[in-house]
C-alpha positions in Angstrom: 14.6 87.1 -32.5 15.4 85.6 -29.2 13.5 88.3 -27.5 10.6 87.7 -29.4 10.6 83.7 -28.7 11.4 84.5 -25.0 8.2 86.5 -24.8 6.2 83.7 -26.9 7.5 81.4 -23.9 6.5 83.4 -20.9 2.9 84.0 -22.7 2.3 80.3 -22.8 3.8 79.6 -19.1 1.4 82.3 -18.0 -1.5 80.9 -19.8 -0.7 77.8 -18.0 -0.3 79.0 -14.8 -3.7 80.9 -15.4 -5.3 77.8 -16.3 -4.3 76.0 -13.5 -5.2 79.2 -10.9 -8.4 79.6 -12.6 -9.8 76.2 -13.7 -7.8 73.3 -12.1 -7.6 74.2 -8.7 -11.2 75.7 -8.2 -12.3 72.3 -9.7 -10.4 70.1 -7.8 -11.6 72.0 -4.6 -15.2 71.9 -5.9 -14.8 68.1 -6.3 -13.5 67.4 -2.9 -15.8 69.8 -0.9 -18.9 67.9 -3.0 -17.1 64.5 -1.7 -17.2 65.7 2.2 -21.2 66.8 1.7 -21.8 63.5 0.0 -20.1 61.1 2.6 -21.8 63.3 5.4 -25.3 63.2 3.8 -24.8 59.2 3.9 -24.4 58.9 -0.1 -22.0 55.9 -0.7 -19.6 58.0 -3.7 -18.2 54.7 -5.5 -21.4 52.9 -5.6 -22.9 56.2 -7.2 -19.8 56.5 -9.4 -20.6 52.6 -10.8 -24.0 53.1 -11.1 -23.6 56.4 -13.5 -20.5 54.8 -15.1 -23.0 51.8 -16.0 -25.2 54.3 -17.7 -22.5 55.6 -19.9 -22.0 53.2 -23.2 -18.3 53.1 -23.4 -17.8 52.4 -19.5 -20.6 50.3 -19.3 -19.5 47.8 -21.9 -15.8 48.0 -20.9 -17.0 46.7 -17.4 -19.1 43.7 -18.7 -16.1 42.8 -20.3 -13.9 43.1 -17.4 -16.8 41.0 -15.1 -16.8 38.5 -18.0 -13.3 38.2 -18.4 -13.2 37.7 -14.3 -16.3 35.3 -14.4 -14.4 33.3 -17.4 -11.2 33.0 -15.5 -12.7 32.0 -12.1 -14.9 29.4 -14.0 -11.9 27.9 -15.9 -10.2 28.0 -12.3 -12.8 26.3 -10.7 -12.7 23.4 -13.7 -9.0 22.9 -13.2 -9.7 22.5 -9.5 -12.3 20.2 -9.8 -10.0 18.0 -12.3 -7.6 18.0 -9.8 -9.9 17.0 -7.0 -11.1 14.3 -9.3 -7.4 13.2 -9.9 -6.6 13.1 -6.4 -9.6 11.1 -5.6 -8.9 8.7 -8.5 -5.5 8.2 -7.0 -7.0 7.7 -3.3 -9.3 5.0 -4.7 -6.2 3.4 -6.2 -4.4 3.2 -3.3 -7.0 2.2 -1.2 -7.8 -0.4 -3.8 -4.3 -1.6 -3.8 -4.2 -1.5 0.1 -7.2 -3.8 0.2 -5.6 -6.3 -2.2 -2.3 -6.4 0.2 -4.6 -7.0 3.1 -6.3 -9.9 1.7 -3.0 -11.2 0.3 -1.9 -11.1 4.0 -5.0 -12.7 5.3 -4.6 -15.5 2.7 -1.3 -16.1 3.9 -2.1 -16.2 7.5 -4.6 -18.8 6.5 -2.4 -20.9 4.5 0.3 -20.5 7.2 -2.4 -22.0 9.8 -3.2 -24.7 7.7 0.2 -25.7 7.4 0.9 -25.3 11.0 -2.0 -27.7 12.0 -1.1 -30.5 9.1 2.3 -30.4 10.8 0.6 -31.1 14.0 -1.1 -33.8 12.9 1.7 -35.2 11.1 3.8 -35.1 14.3 0.7 -36.5 16.4 0.5 -39.4 13.8 4.6 -40.0 14.1 4.0 -40.1 17.5 1.1 -42.6 17.3 3.3 -44.6 14.9 6.1 -44.3 17.2 3.9 -45.7 19.9 2.4 -48.4 17.6 5.8 -49.7 16.5 7.2 -49.7 19.9 4.1 -51.9 20.8 4.7 -54.2 17.8 8.5 -54.7 19.1 7.4 -55.4 22.4 4.9 -58.3 21.3 7.7 -59.7 19.0 10.0 -59.7 22.0 7.6 -61.1 24.6 5.8 -64.1 21.9 8.0 -67.1 21.4 11.0 -67.0 18.6 9.2 -70.2 17.3 6.3 -68.2 16.5 7.9 -65.0 15.8 10.3 -66.4 13.0 7.7 -67.5 10.6 5.9 -64.5 10.4 9.0 -62.3 9.8 9.8 -64.7 7.2 6.4 -63.7 5.1 7.0 -59.9 5.8 8.8 -57.9 3.1 12.5 -57.3 3.5 12.0 -53.4 4.9 9.4 -54.2 7.4 11.5 -57.3 8.4 14.3 -55.5 9.0 12.8 -52.2 11.1 11.7 -55.2 13.5 14.9 -57.0 13.3 17.0 -53.9 13.9 14.8 -52.8 16.7 14.6 -55.7 18.9 16.9 -56.9 21.9 20.1 -58.8 20.6 19.0 -62.0 22.4 16.0 -61.9 21.1 17.0 -61.5 17.5 19.7 -64.1 17.9 16.8 -66.7 19.3 14.1 -65.7 16.1 17.1 -65.9 13.6 18.1 -69.5 15.3 14.2 -70.7 14.5 14.2 -69.3 10.9 15.3 -71.3 7.6 18.9 -71.0 7.1 18.4 -69.5 4.0 16.3 -66.8 5.3 18.7 -66.1 8.5 21.6 -65.8 6.4 19.7 -63.3 3.9 18.6 -61.4 6.9 22.0 -61.2 8.6 23.5 -59.9 5.3 20.5 -57.0 5.2 21.4 -56.3 9.2 25.1 -56.1 8.2 24.6 -54.0 5.0 22.0 -51.3 7.1 24.6 -51.1 10.0 27.5 -50.3 7.9 25.1 -47.9 5.8 24.2 -46.2 9.3 28.0 -46.0 10.3 29.1 -44.7 7.1 26.4 -41.6 7.3 27.8 -40.8 10.8 30.4 -37.9 10.6 
């Protein structure tokens, strides 16, 4: 029994070997020779294969399906990239708008700063003018006679009168107070004393 099986197995192997030697090797050799000859003759074997494969219904349809899938894949990728580009452009546009807004805000702040600086300069100039004007007023009261100065100061408000009386020289102040009515002189003396005490209290 075993001998029969071995004989059958050896027959199968010998048939397969015979197929390889008789059919497969000559076929591969013939294909190789054909490819070499066609290449020497200048025929593009791959283009030719593609052309004939397109004529075969199954292979042709398979190739078309592959091409369609490839085209759809590329179109899908292009759409994704275009969407990404638009998204990036929108972000850039937003950043540019924000930057422009910041630039405008900085410009407004600089304009406001310049306006405030000019206003401060004007106020300083006015203060200097007022100082000079006040000094001129004090000089005037120091040069006119106490008899003329006393009634003028008595007609002023207390704040203005105190400003003048506290700024003139001591001897001029005494002379003007002598020419005032006693009640006015007493009131101004009291106010000047209170002002002097407040100033000394404010000092550290």
